[in-house]
N, C-alpha and C positions, 0 to 999 in steps of 0.2 A: 203120734210122733215118737219114734223109737230112740232111745239114747243108748249107744253102745257102752257095755261094761268091759273093761280090760283087767288083766291082772298087771303086776308091776314088770313083767316081762314083755308086755307089748301084745299079749295074746288075747283076743276077744273070747270072753267066757259067757256072753249073754247080753240081755238088752232090757231096758226099763222104759215102759210105755208113759208118756206124759201128755195129759190133756191140756191142749192149748188154752181152753177155756179158764184153766186156774190162773194163767198168766195174763189174762185180758183179750184173748181171741186174736187180736190183731196188734202190731208194732205202732206205737204212737211216736211218730218221728218228731213232731213238733215239741211233745213234752220231753223227749229225749234231749233235743237241742237245749231247752231250757235248763234241764238239770246238769249237763256238761258245762254250759256256760257259768252256770251258778258256781259249781264245784271249783273250776278254774279261777273265778273272780275271787272266791273266798280264800284261795291259796296266797294270794297276794299280802305281803306285808304291809304295804302302804307306807313304807319308812323312807321313800325317797324324798329328799329336800335338797334345797340349795339356798344361799343366802342373798337375800335383796340388798339394795343399796342402804337400807336402813340398819341393816345387820352386821355389815362388814366393819372392820375397824378403820379409824381415820377421822381427821378433822373435817368439819362442815365449812371451815373457811374457804372462800374463793382463793384459788391458787394464786392468781395474780389479777390486776386490774383489767377491766373490759377493753381498753383502747390504749393504743400508744406503744405497746410492745412489739409490735410486727408479727405476734403470734395470733393463732386462731383463738377465739374467745373460749373460755374454759371455766368450769364450775369448781367443784370439790373433787377430792381423790376418790371419792365413793361412786362416781359415776360409771355406769356399765361400759362405756367405752374406753376406760382405763384399764391398763394391767392391775389386776388386785382388787378391781371394783366389784361391786355387786352384780348379781344376775338380773337381766332386765325383766324377766318374768318367772320370778323364783317360785319353785315348786315348794309346797308345803305339806307336812307330814299328814296323812290322812288314813283313816281305816274305812274301806268300803265292804260292806257285806251285803249280801242278797239272800233273802229268806225264801223258802218254799214250803208250803203246807205238808204236814206229815203224809197225809194220804197221796199227794202228788208225788212225792219221793218215792213212796212204796209202789205206785203204779209205774213210775219211770224205771225203777229198778227191775220190775217184771217185764217191761217193754224191752229193755237191753238184754234180758236173759232170754226172752222170746226170739229176739233178733239173731242171738247166738245159735239157739236151737234150729231155727230156720236156716242158718248157714252150716249147719253140721260141724259146728266149733265147740261143742259141748260133749266131754266123755266122763265115764265113771271109772274110778280106779278101785278096785276092792280085791283084798285088802290094801290098804296104804299104811305100811309101817315099816321102820328100820329097826334091826337089831343094834346098830350102833349109829353114831353120828359120823356121817361121811359124806361129803360133797359129791364125790366122783360117783357114788351109788345113785344119787339124785339125778345127776346129770344124765347118767346111763339111761335112768327110767325115762327121762323127758325125750331122750333120743329115740327109743324104742316107741314111745308114744307120738312121735312126730311133733312133739310140743316144745322142742328145744329153741325155737325161734321167737318164743314169747308166749307166756301163760300166767294166770292166776289160778292158784290152788285154794280150793274152799273146803276148809276142814269142819267137822262137826263139833269138835272139841279140842281144847289146847293139846298139842303133841310137840313135846320139845325137841324129840329126835328128828321130825320131819322139820319143823321150823329151823333148828340149826343147821340141819343138813342143806337147806335150799336157800337160806336168807341172803347168800353172798353172790348167787347166780343171777347174772345179767337178764333183765327184762322178765323176771320171775317174781311174782309177789306171792305170799303166803298169808292167808286172810281166814278169820272165822267166818263161817257163811253168813252169820246175821250181821256182820260188820261190812260187808259187801255194798257198795253203791253203784249207781248205774255208770259212772264214769270208769270205774275199776273193771267193771266187766266189760265194757266196750274197748278198753285200752290195748288189751293183748289179743292175740290171734286166736288162743284157745282158753277155755274154761274147764278146769279139771275138778270134779266133786269126789269126795268119798261117797259111799252108797248112803250112808246116815245123813250126811249133809244134804243130799238131793231128796231123801225122803222128808226131812224138815222142811225144806222148800215146798214140796208137792202137799204136806200135811197142813202147814200154814203159810201160804204165800205172802201174806201181810207183814209177817215178822221175820220168817225164816228161822224161828226156833221151834224146839219140841212144843207140842200143845200144853204141856203141863207148865212150861216156863211161861208161854205166852198168856195163859190163864192167870199166872201170878203176877206177871207185869201189868195185865190189864186191871 
């Protein structure tokens, strides 16, 4: 599978061959769904809550006697049917997290990248560098690469000029390649790699880090 290489002016300068077997041979859609649902679930704050009748202020005394007033029978002011009363089925604050084994997360990330490769939505920009921090230059580059409708840019190393030039552009994320997850890869229309970032992916598909760093981490 060939991945096109462009310069920042949108001109193709070559291509890189990618062996599908490094990324698992085929796309595992069931695993991708698990990874995406897990990521979205873990973004929830779980802070939604309401007050039940035992939590609101007010006396527990019966408002008036049961019979003889001509009114409907009534309990205390905290009842859910009265204004200012508690909520009938009150929500309580809770934190829900779903975990996934490390190897499953790695395999899901590889499947997401393989799906993008099969769709022709992965490109390499070489070199990717800005002489000055300028959002206009970043926007112009994305337009020339036909990536201005949404993309994630994967860098091999921190680059302040690139990050600060593109951080405010809508539907554009800038990530270190080893920080990518399956959801972020699938979220945008295109994935843009630096040449070294893609080399890191192919050299170590499990961590997306250079081999020396991967050996140290292990």
